[in-house]
C-alpha positions in Angstrom: -31.1 -31.7 82.3 -27.7 -30.3 82.1 -26.7 -28.9 86.1 -23.1 -28.3 87.3 -22.8 -30.0 91.2 -19.7 -30.4 93.7 -20.5 -32.2 97.0 -22.2 -35.7 97.6 -25.2 -36.5 96.2 -27.8 -39.3 97.2 -29.4 -41.7 94.1 -32.5 -42.9 95.5 -34.8 -45.0 92.8 -37.2 -47.3 92.4 -39.3 -47.3 95.5 -42.0 -48.2 93.3 -45.1 -46.6 96.1 -46.9 -48.6 97.8 -45.0 -51.6 97.0 -41.8 -49.6 99.0 -39.8 -51.4 101.8 -41.0 -48.4 104.1 -38.8 -50.0 106.8 -35.7 -49.7 104.0 -36.8 -46.6 103.2 -36.9 -45.4 107.0 -33.1 -46.5 107.8 -32.0 -44.3 104.2 -34.0 -41.1 105.6 -32.8 -41.4 108.6 -28.5 -41.6 107.5 -29.7 -39.0 105.2 -30.6 -36.8 107.2 -27.1 -37.4 109.0 -25.4 -37.5 105.8 -27.1 -33.8 104.4 -26.2 -34.9 100.3 -26.4 -31.7 98.4 -28.4 -33.6 95.8 -30.8 -35.9 96.4 -31.6 -37.8 92.8 -34.6 -39.8 92.3 -33.9 -41.5 88.6 -38.1 -42.9 88.3 -40.2 -45.2 89.8 -40.8 -43.3 92.6 -44.5 -44.6 91.9 -45.5 -47.7 90.7 -48.7 -46.2 89.6 -50.6 -49.4 89.9 -54.1 -48.1 89.3 -53.4 -47.7 85.5 -51.5 -50.6 85.0 -52.2 -52.5 81.6 -51.5 -55.8 83.6 -53.9 -58.1 85.6 -54.7 -56.3 89.3 -55.4 -57.1 92.2 -58.9 -55.9 93.2 -58.1 -55.1 96.6 -55.7 -52.2 95.2 -56.7 -51.3 91.8 -59.1 -48.3 93.5 -55.8 -46.6 95.7 -54.4 -44.2 93.1 -55.0 -41.2 95.1 -53.6 -43.4 98.4 -50.5 -44.1 96.7 -49.7 -40.2 95.0 -50.7 -39.5 98.5 -47.5 -41.7 99.8 -44.9 -40.1 97.0 -46.0 -36.9 98.6 -45.3 -37.3 101.6 -42.3 -39.2 101.0 -41.1 -36.0 99.4 -42.1 -33.3 102.0 -40.6 -36.0 104.5 -37.0 -36.3 103.4 -37.5 -32.1 102.2 -37.5 -31.5 105.9 -34.5 -34.0 106.5 -32.4 -32.4 104.1 -33.5 -29.2 103.4 -30.7 -27.1 101.7 -30.4 -30.2 99.4 -31.4 -29.6 96.0 -33.7 -32.4 94.8 -34.0 -34.2 91.1 -36.7 -36.1 90.1 -37.2 -37.6 87.0 -40.0 -40.1 86.1 -39.2 -43.4 85.2 -41.5 -45.8 83.2 -43.7 -46.2 85.5 -44.7 -42.3 85.5 -44.7 -43.0 82.0 -47.4 -45.1 82.8 -49.6 -42.0 82.9 -49.2 -40.4 80.1 -49.7 -43.7 78.0 -53.0 -43.7 80.1 -54.2 -40.2 78.7 -52.7 -40.7 75.2 -54.8 -44.2 74.9 -57.4 -43.7 77.2 -57.9 -40.4 77.4 -56.7 -38.7 75.2 -59.1 -35.0 75.5 -57.7 -34.8 79.4 -53.8 -35.1 78.6 -53.8 -31.3 77.5 -55.0 -30.6 81.8 -52.6 -29.1 83.7 -53.6 -31.1 86.9 -53.3 -34.3 85.1 -49.3 -34.2 85.1 -46.6 -36.1 87.3 -45.1 -32.4 89.1 -48.4 -32.0 90.3 -49.9 -35.3 91.1 -46.3 -35.6 93.2 -46.7 -32.3 94.6 -43.4 -31.9 93.7 -43.7 -27.6 93.6 -45.1 -28.3 97.3 -41.4 -30.1 98.5 -38.7 -28.0 95.7 -38.4 -31.2 94.0 -37.4 -30.4 90.4 -39.0 -32.4 87.4 -37.2 -34.2 84.5 -39.0 -36.2 81.8 -38.7 -40.5 81.2 -35.1 -40.3 79.9 -34.3 -37.7 80.0 -31.9 -37.8 82.1 -30.1 -35.7 84.8 -26.4 -34.7 82.8 -24.0 -33.5 85.8 -20.9 -31.6 84.8 -21.0 -32.5 82.0 -19.1 -36.2 82.1 -22.1 -38.2 84.4 -25.2 -39.3 83.3 -28.2 -40.0 86.2 -31.1 -42.0 84.3 -34.1 -44.6 85.2 -33.2 -46.8 81.9 -34.5 -48.3 78.9 -32.9 -51.4 79.7 -33.0 -54.5 81.1 -30.8 -57.4 81.2 -30.9 -61.0 83.1 -28.1 -60.5 85.3 -26.4 -58.4 87.9 -24.0 -55.8 85.7 -25.5 -57.1 82.9 -27.9 -54.6 82.4 -25.1 -51.2 83.3 -23.1 -53.4 80.9 -26.3 -52.7 78.3 -26.4 -48.9 79.3 -22.1 -48.5 78.3 -23.0 -49.7 74.7 -26.0 -47.8 74.3 -25.1 -44.3 75.7 -21.4 -44.4 76.8 -19.5 -42.1 78.8 -20.3 -42.6 82.9 -23.6 -43.0 84.6 -26.0 -44.7 87.0 -29.6 -46.0 86.5 -32.1 -47.4 87.5 -35.4 -49.7 86.2 -33.2 -53.7 86.8 -34.0 -53.1 90.8 -30.3 -54.6 90.4 -27.2 -53.7 92.3 -23.8 -53.9 89.9 -21.1 -51.8 87.6 -19.4 -52.4 84.7 -16.2 -50.7 84.3 -14.5 -50.6 81.2 -10.7 -48.6 79.6 -9.8 -47.5 75.7 -7.8 -44.9 74.5 -9.6 -42.3 76.4 -9.5 -43.9 80.0 -11.9 -45.5 82.2 -15.4 -45.1 82.1 -18.5 -46.8 84.2 -22.3 -47.6 84.6 -23.8 -48.3 87.5 -27.2 -50.1 88.5 -28.9 -48.2 91.5 -31.0 -51.3 93.2 -34.3 -50.6 94.3 -36.1 -49.6 97.7 -39.5 -51.5 97.3 -40.4 -54.9 98.7 -38.6 -57.6 98.0 -41.7 -60.1 97.9 -44.0 -58.2 96.1 -47.2 -60.5 95.4 -46.9 -59.8 91.6 -43.4 -62.3 90.9 -42.1 -64.4 92.5 -38.4 -64.5 94.0 -37.2 -61.8 91.7 -33.5 -61.1 91.1 -33.7 -58.1 93.0 -31.4 -56.4 95.2 -32.1 -53.4 97.4 -29.4 -50.7 97.8 -28.6 -46.8 96.8 -25.9 -45.1 96.0 -23.4 -42.2 96.4 -22.0 -39.8 94.2 -18.9 -37.5 95.1 -18.4 -34.6 92.6 -15.3 -32.5 92.3 -14.9 -30.0 89.5 -14.0 -32.4 86.9 -14.2 -35.6 88.6 -16.9 -38.1 90.8 -16.5 -41.5 92.1 -19.4 -43.9 93.2 -20.3 -45.7 96.2 -22.8 -47.7 95.6 -24.5 -49.4 99.4 -25.8 -52.7 99.7 -29.3 -53.2 101.9 -29.0 -56.7 103.2 -31.9 -57.5 106.0 -32.5 -53.8 106.3 -28.6 -53.1 107.5 -25.7 -51.6 105.2 -22.9 -50.6 105.8 -21.2 -46.7 105.5 -17.5 -45.6 106.9 -17.5 -48.7 109.1 -20.1 -48.4 110.5 -23.8 -50.2 110.9 -27.0 -48.8 110.2 -30.7 -50.3 110.2 -33.0 -51.9 112.8 -32.6 -55.3 110.5 -36.3 -54.5 110.0 -37.7 -54.2 113.9 -39.9 -51.6 114.7 -38.5 -48.6 115.9 -40.3 -45.9 118.7 
């Protein structure tokens, strides 16, 4: 998808519902409502699609797919109410792509049903959220790509470098669950790629002590330029403009 945009975009990815850190998401939503970004970008893995994973599954979670999908729809509805004037764009990640893989491999006869799409199951139309297929990405002003990503490297910033090597230009991606950035300068100027962190639980039951970092990003666009602000979340708190946001995990009334 190619779009033109001037203003501030908020990039929000990898909550992996139902494995999201709901208290962190609540703090980000409060900030979102205050900031009123003109563009909300969701580059993938909003839902985990755990029920149709090909990996071993905890039987207590295996039959909750409808509940998980309803939680995703509720999140989009909540954020639409918080930012009624924002443009909202969701791009599928590899976890959303589990639906396609499941249908093609297990139930190909059902793959053509209009009701069995990410757009329908996330109820994107109800919250006026635009949909972008997996790996297509959103190219903003012809010079900045927002995409889920299809590479994983071992350390922070390594995946950003890999995306720079593969795609060139400038952009931001999810998928790695890490925060990081990679810059390069050549004859044509300075370019960069950024890893957007995650908004999922840092201690899920399916992996021990993962090297992940929570965060999100703001990208400020003018007609022909952009500036990226990465916002790291540590112990459910973050700083923006010299002010600390977040309750540190304490329950709000």
